[in-house]
N, C-alpha and C positions, 0 to 999 in steps of 0.2 A: 522694418525691424525695430528701429529706435522708438517708433511710436508705440509698438506693442509692449516693449520693455517699460516705457514710462507708464502705460496703462496698468501693468501688473504691479509696479511699485506703488502707484496711487491706491490700488485696491488693497494691497497688503497694509499700507499705512492706515486705511480706514478700518480694517479689521482689528488691528492692534489698538486703535483708539476706542472702538466699541467694547473690546474685552476689558480695557482699562476702566471704562465707565462702569461696566457691570461689576467689576471687582470693587470699585469704590461704593457702588450702591449697596452691596452686601455688607460693607463694613459699617453701615449705620447702626447705631445702638439706641435702644429705648431708654427713657429716664427711669431711674430706680423707683421701685414701688414705695409708697409712703407707709404701708402697713408693716410694722416691725414684726420680727419673729416672736418677740416677747408678748405680743398682744394675744390675750386669751378671750374667748367668747363664752358667756355663761351657757351652761347646758340647759336645754329645755325639757329634757326627759324627766318624768316624774316616776319615782320608783313605786312599785306596787305596794310595798310595805308601808310607805307614808300615806298612800291613799286609803289603805285598809285601816291605818291608825286613826285617820280622820273620821271614818264611818263607825268604827267599833264603839266609841263612847256612848252612842245613842242606845245600843242594845241593853247594857246593864240597867239604864234608867227605866226602860220598858219592863224589864224583868222585875225590878223593885216595885213598880206601880202595880204589876199583876199580883205580886205577893202581898202588897198592902191591901188591895181590894179583897183578896181571898181571906186575909186575916180579919178585916173589918166586917165582912159579910159572910159569916159562917152559914153554910147551907145554900149559898147563892142568892140571887135577887128575889126569887119567889118566896124564900123563907123569912123575908124582912116584913116589918109591920108598917113603917112609914114609906109607902111605895105609891107611885102614881104612873099612869100610862098616858102619854100624849101622842097625838097624830097630826100630821100636816102633809097634804098631798099624798105621796106614797111612802112617807117616812114614818117610822114608829120608834118611840123612845120610851124605855122603861127606866124610871128614876127612883132612886132610893136616897132618903135623907137620914143623916146621922149627926148628932151633935159634934161639932168640931170647930175649925177655924176659918171655914170658907173655901175649902179646896173644891175644885171641879175636875173630876176624872171621867173622861168619855172613852169608852172602849179601851180601857187600860192605858190611856194617854192623857197628858195634860190638856185641858180645854183650849188653852191658847195655841198649843201646837196643833191640836186636832182641827180647830176651826181656822187655822192658817193666819192667826192674828187679826182676823177681820173684826174691826170695832163694832160694826152693826150686829153681827152674829153673836159676839161676846155680850153685847148689851141685851139681846133677846133672852139669854139664859140667866142673866142677873136681875132682870126687872122684878120677878115675883118676890125674891128675897129682899131686894131694896125697898119694895113697896111696904113690907111689914117690918123693916129694920133688922132683918136677920142675915145681912150679907156676911157677917163674921161669926155667926152662931151655928151654922150647919155645914157639913161636908156633903157634897153632892156626887153620887156615883151613878153613871148613866151607861146603859147598853142601847146603842142606836143602830138601826139598820134601815135600808131602803132609802130611795130618794137621793137628793144632794145635800150638801152641807147647809144650805139655807133652810130647806125643809126640815132637816134634822134639828137645827137650832130652834126653830119655832115649835117643833114637837117637844123638845126638852123643856121649853118655857111652859107649855101647857101641862106637862108631866109634873114639873115642880109645883105649879099652882095647885094641882089636884092632890099632890102629896101633902102640901101644907094644910089642906082641909082635914087630914087625918091627925095633924098635930092639935088643931083646935077648930071647932066649928065657927068660932068668932072671926076667923080669917076670911070667911066667905064674902062679907059685905065689902071690905076694901079691895079684895081681889076682883069682885064682880064690877065694882065701879071703874076699875082700870081695864076691864074687858079681857082679863087674863084667864077666865074660866070658860070662854066661848071657843068652841072648836071651829076653826075656819074650814068650811066645807068645800071651798073652791078647789077644783082639780082641773087638769088639762082637758079641754074639750076634744072629743074624738074626731078623727078625720072622716069626712063625708065622701061617698063615691061621686066621681065626676068633678070633685074639687081638689085643689092642690094641698090644702090643709083643712082645718075645721071650717073656715069660712072663706078663705082665699080662693077665688075662681080664676080659671085661665083667661087670658085676654080675649075679649069678644072680637070675632071677625064677622063682618056683615056678609061677605061673599067667600 
């Protein structure tokens, strides 16, 4: 009987110790956070009004250029006298020259914007005027279609050279010496049946 009482007392003492440990373990506290309540994070949201305000200024410029072209070219491109047509690959450019300060307007847009600021394409369209020393003497108005920007730039160059012939026949020799009056007839070669492209053949298999 005494042995059983001692066993019960020891078991009760162990239970009380475990409950004491569990209570102490719940009493553990974490260190305070270093982020203060006054800290504010910048907002990443962009309002629709600010985005629209960033895009809208480009529209009045296009409208102004369209009005300028219509005021400078009454009756359209076909009614003008100093006009030339240039072609390259599948691109066609109709060019009108008028006395001015050297502006280039392509499809109612500034040439630098239209040709994406590419220095080579911008050089193509300026070479005929620079050859004759007219880079600041004529404004150039262009209506281009078809092909890519590279083909259109070379078509504009040929159109300007042909338009300059209508200014004076004396321009033919210097333009001819620079090769600016020659139409580049190279175009993409057609695909052939049985081949992957114009000339590329599939890999040969012996067996």
